[in-house]
N, C-alpha and C positions, 0 to 999 in steps of 0.2 A: 713174786715177790710184789709188793707195791710199790710204785715211787710218789711217794706224795710232794715232792721236792725237788727242787734241780740239785740239792746238796745230796739226795740219795743217787740220782745219776752220775754225779762227780764219784761220790763214793765207789760205784761200778766201775766206772770210766779208770779209776785210779788201780783198781784190782785186776781189771783184765791187763790193761797196760802194765802190768808187773810179770806178766806169763806169756803175752805174746811177742813171738820173735817174725825176723823175717823170713816168708814161706808160708805163715800164717795167713786164716783170712778168717773175716768177719761179715755174718751174713745179718742183713739187718730187716725185719720183716716188721709189717705195720701198716694201719692206714694213714693219711696224710696227717701231718700234726700230731702225731703222736709221740716224736721224740727222736726220730732215728737220726735226723743231722744234728740236732742238740748231742746225742752221745757223740756223733763222728768228731764235732768238733772239741767237744772235751777230753776227746781221746788223744785226737792230735794235738792239742794243745797241750797237752801232758809231756807228751814227747817234745815237742818245741821248749817247752821251759825247763826240761829236764837237760837238754842239749844247749842251754843259753842260745835260742833260735828266738826271736822276736815272733810274739803270737799271731796266729794268720787269722785272718776273719773268718775262715771254713764255712763257705757259702753250699747252697744244695747243686749239687752238678746235675741239675735236671735239664738243662740246654745244653750242657758242653760234654755231659755223659760221665767226662771222669775230671779231677782235679788230683794234681800231683803235690806232694810235701815232702822237699827235701831234709831228710831227718840227719845228716851228716852220713853214715855208712850205711843209709838205706834209705829206700823211698816210700811213704805211705799212698796207696792210689787208692781213691774216694771216686767211688761208682755211683751213680743213679740208674737203673733202670727202667725208669717209668715208662719213659715214652716208647720205647723199644717194643714191638709186637710180635716179634716171633726166635726162634732158637736160630735160625741163620744170621738173625744183626747181629744175635751175641757174640756167635763164634766169631765174626768177622773182626768184633775188638781186639781179639787175642787175652782177653784178661789174663787168662793163667799161663800168657807167657814169661819165662823170667821170674817166677815167683817166687823163686828164690832170695832176692833180691829186695824183696818190697812185703811190707803188710798190706794187704788187700782188705779194703770196706766195701760191702756192697748192698746197697739202697733197694729195694725190690729184686731180690735174687731169682722170683717163681719161676722163671724160665730156664735156670741154666740146668741143664741134663746132669752133666758131668761135672760134680763137684767135687771140690779137692778136700782129700780125707783130713788133714790139720785145721778145724775149722771150728770158731764159734758161732752159732743160730742165736741171735738175740729177737725172740717174738714180743713186740710192745702190743701193748692193747689199751682199748680205751674201757673204766669199767665204772660202774654206778652212775647211768644216764650220760658217760663221754665226761664228767667230773674230776674223773682221777685216772690213773694211767696204771697198769701193771706189766711187770716184764718176766718172762720164763727163758730160762739159758738152756742151751742145749753146747753141749763140747763132743767133738769128734778129734779120732787121733790122738796124737800126742797130747792134748788139751784135755783129751778126756775125764782123767784123773781129779780136774779141776772140780773144785766147786765152788758156788757163790752163793754170798750172803747180803742182802742189802743192810 
């Protein structure tokens, strides 16, 4: 599906927010600047607004590796694995420990070998000579029955 505006991405974030529960993961694939962190911000801010929590700035956790957002009964963990070079570094993070208590967003998940079963994979791409973006969505586990349209 084409993402021609921030509004398109907001609609997708809203639809995903309606079905994602603690224990679920969202993997964000795509080049630098294609919209991964923007999607994460929209999704996190949706949860914050729904729970009467002040909106967070939601920056890319590239240098910190992870930022956590407390959403009353659960936590959203937002990882950026761009700077990690090998599987051992990822395994040492313990990303999926206590997964049932959080929603896990992961930018640059390519090195993850053992993927959680309840997952949404978002594949962001530049199209039209990098002037536009597209998004394809794959779901697994309990989320598999959901279809998304912009």
